[in-house]
N, C-alpha and C positions, 0 to 999 in steps of 0.2 A: 447311617445313611441320610438322616435328616439334616445333619450339618453340611454334607456335600451338596444337597439340594439348595440350601440357603446360600452357599458360596456361588453356585451356578447362577442363582437368581440375582445375587449382588453383582456379579460380573455382567449380567445381561442388562439390568436396569437399576442403577443405584438410586434413582429418584431425585437426582440433582438437576434443578432447572435454573436458568439465569433469573436473578431477583433484582429488579431495578432499585429498590429502596433498601438493600441489604447493608450497605456501608455508608458512613457519612463522607461527604466530600466528593460524591459522584458528579455533581454539577461542576465543581471546580476542575475535576479531571477531564470532563468533556470539553470545557473551555480551553484547557491547556492543550489537549490533542487537536482541537480546531485551530489554535494559534500556531502549533507546530506545522500543521498542514498548510496554513496560509504562508508561513515563512518558507516552506519548501516550494510552494508555487511561485513565490517572488524570486527565489533563488534560481528556479528553472527559467524564468523570464530572462534573467541576467545571463545565464549560461547559453540560452538560445541566441541572444543578441551577440554575445562574444563569438559563438560558433559560426553564426552567419557572417560576421565580419571576417573571421579567419578564412572561411570558405571563399568569400568574395576576394579577399586579398590574395589568397593562393591562386585563384583562377586568373586574376588580372596580372599577377607578377610571374606567372609560369611556375610557381612552386606547387608541384603535384602532391607532395607530401602534406603540405599545409592545406591544400584543397581537400584532400581525402580526410584529414583530421577534422576539418570544419564540417564536412558532410556527416561524419560519424557523430560529432558533437550535436548537430541539429537533430539527428535521429534519436540519440540518447535523450536529449532534452524533451523531444516530443513524446517519447515513451514514458519518461518520468512524469510529465504533465498528465498523460493519460492515466497512469497508475495513481497519482495523487488525487486526481479528480474522481476516479472511480473507486477509491478506497472504501467508502461506506458501502457501495453496492457489491463490491467483491467480498467483503467480510460478511455482509448480510446473506449473499448467495451461498457461500460455503457454510455458514452457520446453519442456515435452513437445510442445506444438503446434509449436514452432519446430524441434524435431528431425525432424519429419515433412515439412518443406518440402524438396522435391527440385527 
């Protein structure tokens, strides 16, 4: 019976917490992730500019399909920019939410 209680306790709280200084290279990894985020934001600016151009071209040339695709591209680009900009906050929110699960 004692072993079963230990297994239940282990499943409930294994005692593992995030450790900032646990592995070498954490600062390098943070810099790499920040650079990837910046690269994504720059790519979104380009996608937004191209999509806006397609939208305008489709509108002025009567190409309804091009206009619709340009609108879609603008919305997707705006959503991607929102997610890239909010990435730290979203991860922090759900990480904090996850620590409250009992």
